[in-house]
N, C-alpha and C positions, 0 to 999 in steps of 0.2 A: 775691716768690719762696718757693717749696714750700717743706719740712726736709727732702722727697730733696735739689732741686734744691742747694738752701746745703750739703748735705753732700758733696753731690759734686763740689762747690765748694773742697772744703778739704782741704789735704795733713796727712796727718798727720806725724809724726817717726818716724826707727826711737829705739830703746834707746844707740847705737854712733852719733851723730851726729859725732863729731868722731873725724881719720884721727890715728895714733898722733903727729904731728908738731902735733896739737891746731888745726888746721887744720879749716874745716868739710864736713863729704864735698860732693859735688858729684852733680849729675845733668843729665845733657845728653838736647832728646829731639828726637826726628825724625817729623816728619809726613809720612805721605803724604795726597793727596788731587787729584781734581778739580773742575769746576765752572767757577774760576777762571784766568785766566793769571798768566806771571810779573810784567807791573807791577801787575798788582794784589793779588797777593802781596804785593808788597815795599812800596806803598802802605799794604796794611794792617798791617802789621809800622810802617813810619815813622810812623805816625800810633798806634799803643799805646806805641812804643818809643825812645827819644833814638838811633836809631842813622844814620848816614850812608856815604852810597856808596861802598866802595874800588876796587871791581871791577866792570865787566861787560862779558858776550856776549851773544848771540840765546838761551842757553841756560841762563848763569851769574847771578848775581850775588851780592856778596860786602857785606852790611852789618855795620860796627862800631858796639860799642855798647861806650862808656870805663869805663860797671861793670862790663862781664861778655865781653865779649868778641866775635867774628866767626862773624855767623848769612850761613850760606848758603842762597840761594834756589835750585834749580836742575829743571828739566825734565829726570827721571830716566832718562835716554838719553846710556847712554856714547860712542853712536857721533857722535849729535846735538853734543854738550859737545867732542868733540873738534876734529870740525868747526866746530864753534862759536870753538873755542881758533884755531885755524889761518885762520881769518877774518877773523877783528876785529880788523886792521888801515887805516889810511884809505886805505890805495890796494888792499884786494880787493873783489871782486865778493861781496856779501853777499847777492846774492838766491836760491840756492840753500837757505842758513842760514834766511831769515828765512822762505821758504816752509812747511819741514822744522819749524822754530819753532812754528808755526801751524798744521799739522795735528799734532805730538805731542801736548798735551794732549789731544787727543780719545782719543791711543791710552794714552799712558803718564801717568802722575803728574808731577804738581807734589811737591817733595817739600821743606820747612825742615827744618834741621838748626841747631837752636840750640846755644851755647858752653855747654857744665858751666858749672850756677848755683847756689850755695850749696842746701842742701834747705831752711833755713829760708827764703831769699827766691823758694822756688818759685812763689806769689801772682803775681807779678813777670809769668809767663805769661798770665795769666786774660786780662784786656781783645788780648790778640793771636788768641788765640783764640774770643774773643767777635768781634773786629774783621774774622776770616778768614770765621768764618759766616755775618758779617752781607754782608760781600761775594759769597758765595754757592759757598762752598768746600761737597764734598760727597765722604763718606767712604768706608769699604771698601762699604758696599748703592749705590753709585753703579748699581755694574754686578753682572752675574756673574763676569765676569771680573776685576774689580776687584782684588781679594786688599790693598787697600789696609791700611797697617797705621801703630802707632806704635810704635817703637824706643827704649826707653829705657838709658840707658846711664847704668848708677848704679857710680860709684867707692866702692872698697873701706875697712872702715878700714885695712887694711893687706896686705901680700903674702906674708905669712906661707903654708907648708901646712895650718897648725893652722886659718884663717880660710875658704884656700877648703875645706878639707873642709865646714868649719860649713854655707857656704854652700851648698854641693853635694847634699850629704842632706839641708838645707832642701828644696831647690828638687826633689831625685830622689820627696821624699816626696810632694810638695805638684802633680807636674808636671799631672795626670792632674786632678785635684779646679782648677787653675788654669784648662785649658782650658772644662771644666762652667764654671764657674762666671764666664769672661768671656764665654760664649754664640757661641766664634768663628762668622763668619761662613762659610757653606759655601764661597764658595770659594777661603776662605784656607785651610779643615781637608782639602780635597785639594791645593788649591797643593804644590809642592815646599820652598816659601821659609820654614818654622816646624816642618818634620817636627820629630817628641819624639824622647827620649832614650828609645834600645830595651829592654827588658825586660833585658836581660844585662848592658847600661851599668849600667840603675837598683838592680843585683843589687849591682854589684861595686861602684856607690859606698858602697852605705849594709853591704855588707860589710866594709869593711877601713876605719872611722871614722879611720884616724890613720895614714894613707899620707903620704908626704914627698911632695916637690915633684917627682922623679921618676918615681913613680909615679903622680901626679894629670895629667903629662905621656903619660906612657904610653897610660895608658888611655883620656885623649880621642880623645888623636890615632889609638888602634888603634879605638876605637867613633864616632867622628865627626869623619872628614877634610872636613869641606862646614861654609862662612857655616851654614849653611839646617839651623838649629836655634832653636826656641822659646826655648830659652838659650843663644847664640851665645860661647864664652866659648875664642873662638882671636885675636881683639883682647887679651883681657888675657893672654893665655899669651905673645902676641908683644911685649909689654909684660916679659915676663920672660924670655926666650929666644925672639927674634925669627928667628933662625938654626934653630931645632928647628923652630919652625910652620913655616920656608917650605920645609925639606928633605923636609914631609909633605906642603902645600900651599901652592903657591909663585902667590896669588891678590891681584892688585892691590888689590882692593879690600877687605884685610883691614889695617887700620890700627892701629896697636899703640897701647896704651891702656890704664892700671890700672882695668880697670870691666870689669862685666860688658855684653855687648850681647843686654838683654833684648826681643824677637823678637814676643813672644806677641799682644798686645793689638791688637784692631779700632783702625782710628779712624773712632770718630764722630760727625765732628765737627759736622754739621748737625742735631743735636739741641742743642737749648738747655739739655736737662740733664746733658746731656756735658761733661766738661773734663777738661785730662789727668792732673785728680789721681785719675779711674776706676784708669788703670794704673798712677799711682802708690801707690794706696791696696793694690791687688791685690798690687803686688813686696813693702811693707810686709810682708806674714804670712810671706812667705820671711824677710824682716828677722828679726820676731819670732820665729821659728822656730828661724833659725840661732844668735837669740842665747843659746836655753836649751839645752843642754846633756844632760841631765834628762829634755827634750821630742824632745829627737834621740835618744836611746838609746832612747827609750819606744815611741816611734813605727815608727824602725830595727830591733827585734829584735821587735813584731808581726807587719812585715813580711815578713820575713825567714825567719820560722816561720809563717809561712797559707804563704807558699814552698814550705818543708821536708815542712807535713804532705800536701800535693796532690798531692808526688812528678813524676806525669808531667805535669803542669799546672801553666801560669803562674797567678800570684796573677790574679780577675780585678780587671779594670777597674772593671766597673761596682760593683761592692761592696766596694773598698778606696774612691774617692768615695764611698759613703756610711760609711763609715766616720770618715775625714779629716772629712767636712764635721759629723759629730756631735760627733769632738771636740773640733775647732775651735770648733764652738759653745759646749759644755762649759766650753773655754780663753778662753773671751772674745777670740776671737781672728778669729771670721770673722757 
């Protein structure tokens, strides 16, 4: 393995590794890919992680790990999952569902939803990714219409408003740079699944570093009444006040959990130099910036100062990416 490949398989750790209750923070990954079917996916996971099948239909299989929890493997098509669940009994006619399950992988991805795993144990997942690749899994680049990605569900140190503000400010400052750094595939850039925060929302976040929880909710739900964001806060906000979220967007796909839903990264599982540490380590830049209030103030002041100076024009995305890139290098964060 080359030095580059080795570095791409090492998971960095944030400065805030523990939660307020001293437990290690956890991360859950969701991988989307094609190239192999449901059974091949299950076999690859069973060969690398100690799991057992606890439930299955033609469209969805749940595997249980005594150590980590449940892995859910599914054909990412809600209609098929619903039909498969309805016709999973022993006396049901499964011909139609079986036909759909064979055709579906040609049109929609297989999705592996991993349980939340402690941040210092993430290397446990590396053999699984290798096994999926060896079995023939193909990610984002499989076709122009694929738009497959990796979602990273990052548990927060705590659910205080001040903590959320720090992370939101860090991501707001880094959003455009992260898109360029990830080299996001064109199919995903033009898809609606990872829309970026608007400039108005970025400015709102940066101009209110001490927002309370009410303002965080009001601003986010006003500007982002959708799951389709590079950083989706709806699961996190729903874990704090689910009724308030569902009064604005009552989408059953929103699963309340105390974690950011980072949807931006591509899934490049077919490349041997790629691993889950690639999207994870990009998120670590957000972690490291969020942990330093002085840096947040410095960069927020710079962004807002540029915006004020331009009067009728917004901050130039290209210029800001160049500025952030150099700043991160100067501070050994990239």
